[in-house]
N, C-alpha and C positions, 0 to 999 in steps of 0.2 A: 505493501497498498505506497511506503515511502517514495517508490519510482512513480509512483502514481499520481501523486500530492505536487512530487516534484517537477514533476512534467506540466501538470496545470497551475502551477505557479510561476514556471518560466516562462507558458505561452501570455496567462491572462493576466499574472502579476497577483498581488496580494487581495485585490479585490475580486476579481473574477472566482480566485481559487473559495474564496468566502461565498459565494453565491451556490457553490454546490455544494449538496446536501449528499454526501456520498459516502456509503455504507457497504460495507464488506459480508455481504451472507454465506459465501461458502467459498473455500478453496480445497480443491481436489488434487493432492501433489504426486500421485501417480500420473494422471493425465493431465496436469501443470495447466489446471482451467481453473477460472474465477467467476461466480455470481455476484456481478455488483449492482448494485440499489443505487437509481439515482432518479431526483424528477424529470417530467417528460421536457421542462422549458431548459436546462443543463446537458440534455442527451447529446447533442451536437457538439457541445463545450467538451465535453468527454470523451466521444470519439476522434474526436483531432490530437487531445493530448494524449490518450492511448497509441492510436498511430504513430504520434512522433517518440514516443519510447526506444531506444535501440541499444539500449544495455539493461540491463539489471543487476545490480552488483559489481561486480568485475566480469563478467559474462554478456555474450551478443544478447540479445534478442530482437524478436518479433510479435508485438499485440496485434491480435485478430478480432474483431466483434464475430461473434460464431450466430446468435442473436439475438434479436432485440422484444422484449412482451411488456404489454399491459401491466401484469399481473406476474407474483412471484409464481402463483399457483399455476398459471399457464407457463410460463416457462419450465416448468417441470414437466410438465406434460410434451413439450415440442422437444425437451431432451429425453 
């Protein structure tokens, strides 16, 4: 999550980061996947920030958005 917050702050500054209500719902270490919760008004901001991530810690990384859903329940059904 630190990497995500750093990316948001880098792109949008402290004010932009303060408008994002971002929550980590779950993380699967085996699949290297996560479910993040964010309001619909901040979705594009988050997508842009995730796409700009090139490293996590010392390792190269690429972050992709696989699904977007209106509710967590519907998202679990899609996965």
